[in-house]
N, C-alpha and C positions, 0 to 999 in steps of 0.2 A: 631723311629717309623717310620714302615713304612708305605707307600703311596699306596692307592688302584688303580692299574691301572683303568684309565679311560675306561670305555666299552660303547661302540655306545650302545643307548638306543634302542630297537625293535621297529620298525614302524615310529623311527623318520624322516626319510627321506622323507617318504609320509606325515607325519604331517606337515614338515615345505614347504613340494610342495605345501599343501593345504592353509597353511597359507600364502606361497608366492601369491599364484593365488588369494585369496582371499583379499589382499592388494593392487592388481592390479587392481580389479573390482572396488575396495573402490573407487581410483584413478580415474577410468574413471567415472564411477560415479558424482565424486565431479566435474571433467572438464567438464562433462554434465549439470550440477546444476549451472556452475558460474552464477552470478546474478548482474544485474546492479547496479552501485554505484547511490546515491539517494544523491542530496545535498540541496534539496526544499522540502516542502510540502507545499499546497496553501488550506485553508479552507475557504469555503464560507458557510455564516449563510444562516438560512430559510426565515430570511428578518432582514432588516436594525436594528441595533443596536445602541445605545448609547455608544459614546467614553468612558465616566468612568465608563460604566455597562461591558467592555469588559477587562477593566484594569486588575481585578485580573485573569481573562483566562490566559491573555498577561503574567501576572507575573508567574502562576503557568507554561507555558508551557517552559518558561525560567529557571524554576530549573531543567528542565530535563537535562541528562548527553549528552553533546556534542551540546547544543544547543547553537549559538552564538548570535542571536539576534530574535526579533519577531517585526514585523512592522504593526502598524493599517493602512489600506487604507481608507480616508475618503469618502463617495459616491458622485459623481458629476452627474449633470444634465441631461448629456450624458446618464447615465446608467440608471436612474430612467425614462427619458423619453422611452429608449428602452425595459426595464421591462412594463411599461404600453401600450405600443404598442402591443408587445405580448401578455399581459394578454387579453386587447380588440379583438385579433386578436383570440385566442384559445377561449374567450367566444361568439364570432360568430361561430365558427366551430363545437362548442359543439349544439350550438342553430340548425344549420342547421342538426344536428346529429338526436337531439333530436324532434326538431319540425314535424310533421306528414305533408307529401306532400300534398297540395291541389289538391282535385281528379278534372280530367278533365271529362266534360260532353257531 
């Protein structure tokens, strides 16, 4: 059986150069889009929750692929004091904005 001679496909060189330039462009985009690696996430709740109420959420997060550990951080008195002071200061500033200024006669 006689083998057919391989003939160059018409326009192959142009197509090849377009593919190579597109591949280079994609490579440059990947280099530009390099992102930082993340090793941890911090979740802050709107309000303090009981430790036993958070347990189910903690167990659910542990089921995600790649999660090594989930720790609970108990509220200490310093955090409570800081939160209450910030709340009081916010209330004072809000009252200052909302209350009408006394008229000078």
